[in-house]
N, CA, C and O atoms as a MOPAC input file, in Angstrom:
PM7 MOZYME 1SCF
protein

 N     55.78900 1   148.58400 1   103.00900 1
 C     57.39600 1   147.85000 1   102.90100 1
 C     57.68800 1   146.47900 1   102.03000 1
 O     57.24000 1   145.33500 1   102.11700 1
 N     58.39600 1   146.94900 1   101.37700 1
 C     58.87800 1   146.22700 1   100.35900 1
 C     59.61000 1   144.47300 1   101.06200 1
 O     60.16300 1   144.26000 1   102.14100 1
 N     59.30300 1   143.53000 1    99.93900 1
 C     59.24800 1   142.17300 1   100.64400 1
 C     61.12100 1   142.18500 1   101.01500 1
 O     61.46600 1   141.86100 1   102.15100 1
 N     61.99100 1   142.50100 1   100.17000 1
 C     63.17700 1   142.74400 1   100.79200 1
 C     63.62200 1   143.43200 1   101.92100 1
 O     64.66200 1   143.06800 1   102.47100 1
 N     63.01200 1   144.32400 1   102.31900 1
 C     62.81500 1   145.20200 1   103.27600 1
 C     62.33700 1   144.42400 1   104.61600 1
 O     62.87300 1   144.69200 1   105.69100 1
 N     61.56100 1   143.68700 1   104.53900 1
 C     61.03600 1   142.89400 1   105.15900 1
 C     62.00200 1   141.74400 1   105.74800 1
 O     62.39500 1   141.41200 1   106.86600 1
 N     62.15900 1   141.36300 1   104.59300 1
 C     63.26200 1   140.01400 1   105.07900 1
 C     64.47800 1   140.61300 1   105.73600 1
 O     65.09700 1   139.90300 1   106.52900 1
 N     64.90800 1   141.89800 1   105.48300 1
 C     66.08400 1   142.32300 1   105.77900 1
 C     66.26900 1   142.65700 1   107.48000 1
 O     67.22400 1   142.52900 1   108.24600 1
 N     64.66100 1   143.21500 1   107.67900 1
 C     64.23800 1   143.67900 1   109.09600 1
 C     64.23100 1   142.21300 1   109.76500 1
 O     64.90700 1   142.16000 1   110.79200 1
 N     63.56800 1   140.95300 1   109.36600 1
 C     63.56800 1   140.00700 1   109.99300 1
 C     64.91600 1   139.15400 1   110.30600 1
 O     65.17500 1   138.40500 1   111.24800 1
 N     65.73500 1   139.57200 1   109.08800 1
 C     67.28500 1   138.94900 1   109.65100 1
 C     67.90300 1   139.65800 1   110.99500 1
 O     68.37100 1   139.15000 1   112.01400 1
 N     67.70600 1   141.17600 1   110.56600 1
 C     67.99900 1   141.74600 1   112.00500 1
 C     67.62000 1   141.34000 1   113.12300 1
 O     68.49400 1   141.28700 1   113.98800 1
 N     66.33300 1   140.95300 1   113.46700 1
 C     65.86900 1   140.63500 1   114.36100 1
 C     66.15900 1   139.25800 1   114.95600 1
 O     65.55300 1   138.89400 1   115.96400 1
 N     66.88700 1   138.63700 1   114.47800 1
 C     67.17100 1   137.29600 1   114.78700 1
 C     68.44500 1   137.04300 1   115.57800 1
 O     69.52200 1   137.59900 1   115.36200 1
 N     68.12500 1   135.87400 1   116.79500 1
 C     68.70000 1   136.18200 1   118.09000 1
 C     70.27300 1   135.31400 1   117.00300 1
 O     70.16100 1   134.80200 1   115.88900 1
 N     71.40000 1   135.41800 1   117.73500 1
 C     72.81500 1   134.92400 1   117.25300 1
 C     72.54700 1   133.29500 1   116.89200 1
 O     72.93300 1   132.78200 1   115.84200 1
 N     71.92700 1   132.68600 1   117.79100 1
 C     71.68400 1   131.07500 1   117.01500 1
 C     70.61800 1   130.95800 1   115.46200 1
 O     70.77800 1   130.34900 1   114.40400 1
 N     69.73600 1   131.68800 1   115.88100 1
 C     68.93900 1   131.64200 1   114.37400 1
 C     69.89400 1   131.95000 1   113.39700 1
 O     70.21800 1   131.15700 1   112.51300 1
 N     70.45000 1   133.30500 1   113.55200 1
 C     71.15200 1   133.99900 1   112.69000 1
 C     72.43800 1   133.39600 1   111.85900 1
 O     72.79600 1   133.64300 1   110.70700 1
 N     73.05600 1   132.44500 1   112.93000 1
 C     73.78700 1   131.31600 1   112.39500 1
 C     73.23000 1   130.37200 1   111.60800 1
 O     73.66500 1   130.09800 1   110.49000 1
 N     72.09900 1   129.74600 1   112.22000 1
 C     71.29900 1   129.06400 1   111.35200 1
 C     71.01300 1   129.41300 1   110.04900 1
 O     71.25400 1   128.71300 1   109.06600 1
 N     70.39200 1   130.72300 1   110.05300 1
 C     70.30000 1   131.31800 1   108.71300 1
 C     71.23500 1   131.33000 1   107.81300 1
 O     70.99600 1   130.90900 1   106.68200 1
 N     72.60400 1   131.87000 1   108.20000 1
 C     73.75300 1   132.16000 1   107.48900 1
 C     74.04700 1   131.02300 1   106.87200 1
 O     74.20300 1   131.17200 1   105.66000 1
 N     74.27000 1   129.20100 1   107.53800 1
 C     74.42400 1   128.34700 1   106.95200 1
 C     73.18400 1   128.23300 1   105.56100 1
 O     73.43800 1   128.04100 1   104.37200 1
 N     72.17400 1   128.37500 1   106.04500 1
 C     71.34400 1   127.60600 1   105.08900 1
 C     71.63700 1   128.68400 1   103.80000 1
 O     71.81400 1   128.30600 1   102.64300 1
 N     71.64700 1   129.80900 1   104.15100 1
 C     71.73600 1   131.21600 1   102.82100 1
 C     72.84700 1   130.48400 1   101.73700 1
 O     72.76600 1   130.29500 1   100.52400 1
 N     74.02800 1   130.12800 1   102.83100 1
 C     75.66800 1   129.80900 1   102.01100 1
 C     75.14600 1   128.83000 1   101.00000 1
 O     75.41700 1   128.94300 1    99.80500 1
 N     74.19400 1   127.61100 1   101.61300 1
 C     73.72500 1   126.61100 1   100.88300 1
 C     73.02100 1   126.93900 1    99.80400 1
 O     73.49000 1   126.61200 1    98.71400 1
 N     71.80100 1   127.62200 1    99.85300 1
 C     71.28800 1   127.83800 1    99.02300 1
 C     71.61400 1   128.65900 1    97.76800 1
 O     71.30100 1   128.38900 1    96.60900 1
 N     72.48700 1   129.99400 1    98.34500 1
 C     73.25000 1   130.89700 1    97.28900 1
 C     74.17300 1   129.85700 1    96.58300 1
 O     74.02100 1   129.82200 1    95.36200 1
 N     74.99800 1   129.09600 1    97.04600 1
 C     75.76500 1   128.15400 1    96.56800 1
 C     75.01700 1   127.00000 1    95.37800 1
 O     75.73500 1   126.38400 1    94.59000 1
 N     73.75800 1   126.86100 1    95.39500 1
 C     73.04100 1   125.92600 1    94.58100 1
 C     72.80600 1   126.73400 1    93.82000 1
 O     73.08300 1   126.41300 1    92.66500 1
 N     72.08200 1   128.43000 1    94.05900 1
 C     72.00400 1   128.76900 1    92.65600 1
 C     72.93200 1   129.13500 1    91.72300 1
 O     72.62700 1   129.23000 1    90.53400 1
 N     74.40000 1   129.42400 1    92.27000 1
 C     75.25500 1   129.91600 1    91.85700 1
 C     75.76200 1   128.57000 1    90.50300 1
 O     76.05700 1   128.73800 1    89.31900 1
 N     75.68700 1   127.36800 1    91.28800 1
 C     75.72400 1   126.10800 1    90.44000 1
 C     75.14300 1   125.85000 1    89.24900 1
 O     75.58100 1   125.33800 1    88.21800 1
 N     73.58100 1   126.49300 1    89.69600 1
 C     72.68600 1   125.88300 1    88.68000 1
 C     72.65700 1   127.24500 1    87.43000 1
 O     71.97200 1   127.02800 1    86.43100 1
 N     73.40900 1   128.61700 1    87.53000 1
 C     73.48500 1   129.41200 1    86.77800 1
 C     74.71100 1   128.67500 1    85.78900 1
 O     74.57800 1   128.41600 1    84.59300 1
 N     75.82300 1   128.44100 1    86.55600 1
 C     76.96200 1   128.17100 1    85.78600 1
 C     76.43200 1   126.72000 1    84.42500 1
 O     76.50300 1   126.63900 1    83.19800 1
 N     76.00100 1   125.94100 1    85.38100 1
 C     75.24200 1   124.71500 1    84.44600 1
 C     74.49900 1   125.36100 1    83.30100 1
 O     74.76200 1   125.03900 1    82.14300 1
 N     73.63800 1   126.20400 1    83.56900 1
 C     72.63400 1   126.76400 1    82.65500 1
 C     73.92800 1   127.35400 1    81.69600 1
 O     74.31700 1   126.82900 1    80.65300 1
 N     74.33000 1   128.24200 1    82.15400 1
 C     75.53700 1   129.13700 1    80.92600 1
 C     76.13900 1   128.06700 1    80.11600 1
 O     75.93000 1   128.01700 1    78.90400 1
 N     76.92800 1   127.14700 1    80.76800 1
 C     77.49900 1   126.01000 1    80.09500 1
 C     76.54400 1   125.64300 1    78.99200 1
 O     76.75800 1   126.03000 1    77.84300 1
 N     75.70300 1   125.05400 1    79.24100 1
 C     74.99800 1   124.37000 1    78.54600 1
 C     74.44500 1   125.14300 1    77.27200 1
 O     74.31000 1   124.63100 1    76.16100 1
 N     74.13100 1   126.53100 1    77.62700 1
 C     73.80800 1   127.42200 1    76.43600 1
 C     74.82100 1   127.94500 1    75.58400 1
 O     74.64100 1   128.82200 1    74.73900 1
 N     75.88400 1   127.37400 1    75.84000 1
 C     77.32800 1   128.18500 1    75.55200 1
 C     77.62100 1   129.19600 1    75.69000 1
 O     78.49400 1   129.71300 1    74.99300 1
 N     77.02300 1   129.79200 1    76.59200 1
 C     77.63400 1   131.62300 1    77.35400 1
 C     79.07300 1   131.27800 1    77.49700 1
 O     79.80000 1   132.21600 1    77.16800 1
 N     79.73100 1   130.15600 1    77.91200 1
 C     81.01000 1   130.04800 1    78.42300 1
 C     81.76000 1   129.33900 1    77.20500 1
 O     82.74600 1   128.63400 1    77.42000 1
 N     81.48100 1   129.45500 1    76.48700 1
 C     82.14900 1   128.95700 1    75.04400 1
 C     83.44800 1   130.00900 1    74.51200 1
 O     84.58100 1   129.66600 1    74.17300 1
 N     83.02100 1   131.02800 1    74.55300 1
 C     84.10700 1   131.79600 1    74.12200 1
 C     85.42600 1   131.74000 1    74.96300 1
 O     86.58000 1   131.58300 1    74.56400 1
 N     84.86700 1   131.93700 1    76.44400 1
 C     85.82400 1   132.19500 1    77.21000 1
 C     86.28100 1   131.03900 1    77.45400 1
 O     87.22100 1   131.22300 1    78.22700 1
 N     86.13600 1   129.61900 1    77.18800 1
 C     86.78200 1   128.42800 1    77.40700 1
 C     87.71500 1   128.65900 1    75.97600 1
 O     88.94400 1   128.64100 1    76.04600 1
 N     87.03900 1   128.86400 1    74.74700 1
 C     88.35200 1   129.05600 1    73.52600 1
 C     89.34400 1   129.69100 1    73.84100 1
 O     90.41900 1   129.21500 1    73.47500 1
 N     89.36000 1   131.07200 1    74.68100 1
 C     90.30700 1   131.98400 1    75.16300 1
 C     91.21400 1   131.24200 1    75.90900 1
 O     92.41200 1   131.11200 1    75.65800 1
 N     90.49000 1   130.67900 1    76.99500 1
 C     91.70700 1   129.84600 1    78.12500 1
 C     92.38700 1   128.90200 1    77.12500 1
 O     93.61600 1   128.84100 1    77.10600 1
 N     91.67900 1   128.20400 1    76.33800 1
 C     92.69100 1   126.78900 1    75.57600 1
 C     93.55600 1   127.67700 1    74.62500 1
 O     94.74200 1   127.37200 1    74.49800 1
 N     93.10800 1   128.63800 1    74.01900 1
 C     94.51700 1   129.51100 1    73.28700 1
 C     95.36400 1   129.99600 1    73.86800 1
 O     96.46700 1   130.14100 1    73.34100 1
 N     95.08000 1   130.44000 1    75.27300 1
 C     96.24000 1   130.76700 1    75.68700 1
 C     97.22200 1   129.90200 1    76.41200 1
 O     98.39100 1   130.22700 1    76.61900 1
 N     96.62400 1   128.69500 1    76.81100 1
 C     97.10000 1   127.28700 1    77.44100 1
 C     98.07900 1   126.95800 1    76.15400 1
 O     99.25300 1   126.75600 1    76.46300 1
 N     97.75400 1   126.87700 1    74.76100 1
 C     98.41800 1   126.39300 1    73.85300 1
 C     99.42900 1   127.34000 1    73.55500 1
 O    100.53400 1   126.85600 1    73.30900 1
 N     99.32400 1   128.53100 1    73.51700 1
 C     99.98400 1   129.45800 1    73.08900 1
 C    101.67700 1   129.82200 1    73.86500 1
 O    102.74600 1   130.35500 1    73.56800 1
 N    100.95100 1   129.05900 1    75.11200 1
 C    101.90400 1   129.15900 1    76.64400 1
 C    101.77400 1   130.72100 1    77.19100 1
 O    102.61400 1   131.37300 1    77.81100 1
 N    101.13300 1   130.90700 1    76.98200 1
 C    100.51900 1   132.39000 1    77.68900 1
 C    100.05900 1   132.01500 1    79.04900 1
 O    100.29700 1   132.71900 1    80.03000 1
 N     99.43600 1   130.96500 1    79.09700 1
 C     98.93200 1   130.59500 1    80.39700 1
 C    100.17800 1   130.02300 1    81.46600 1
 O    101.30900 1   129.55300 1    81.34500 1
 N     99.33900 1   130.33100 1    82.45300 1
 C    100.11800 1   129.68600 1    83.85000 1
 C     99.30900 1   129.25000 1    84.75600 1
 O     98.11800 1   129.48200 1    84.96100 1
 N    100.33600 1   128.36300 1    85.46600 1
 C     99.47800 1   127.73100 1    86.88100 1
 C     99.60300 1   128.41800 1    88.02400 1
 O    100.57300 1   129.08400 1    88.38700 1
 N     98.22600 1   128.16500 1    88.77700 1
 C     98.62800 1   129.43000 1    89.81700 1
 C     99.08900 1   128.05500 1    91.21700 1
 O     99.49100 1   128.41200 1    92.32400 1

């Protein structure tokens, strides 16, 4: 059985209190991984084009606030 399948089975077997604890931990873990990816993308310039487009839209008046 693959590693992911083993993890899935282990998660499915958790009692509700431990599942809640795991969900809290995973949410924090996932958020930290996302933050690290965004940081890396920003540092390496992968977001530069998107930022330039957003600024151009703002300057031309075609952007709007939500």
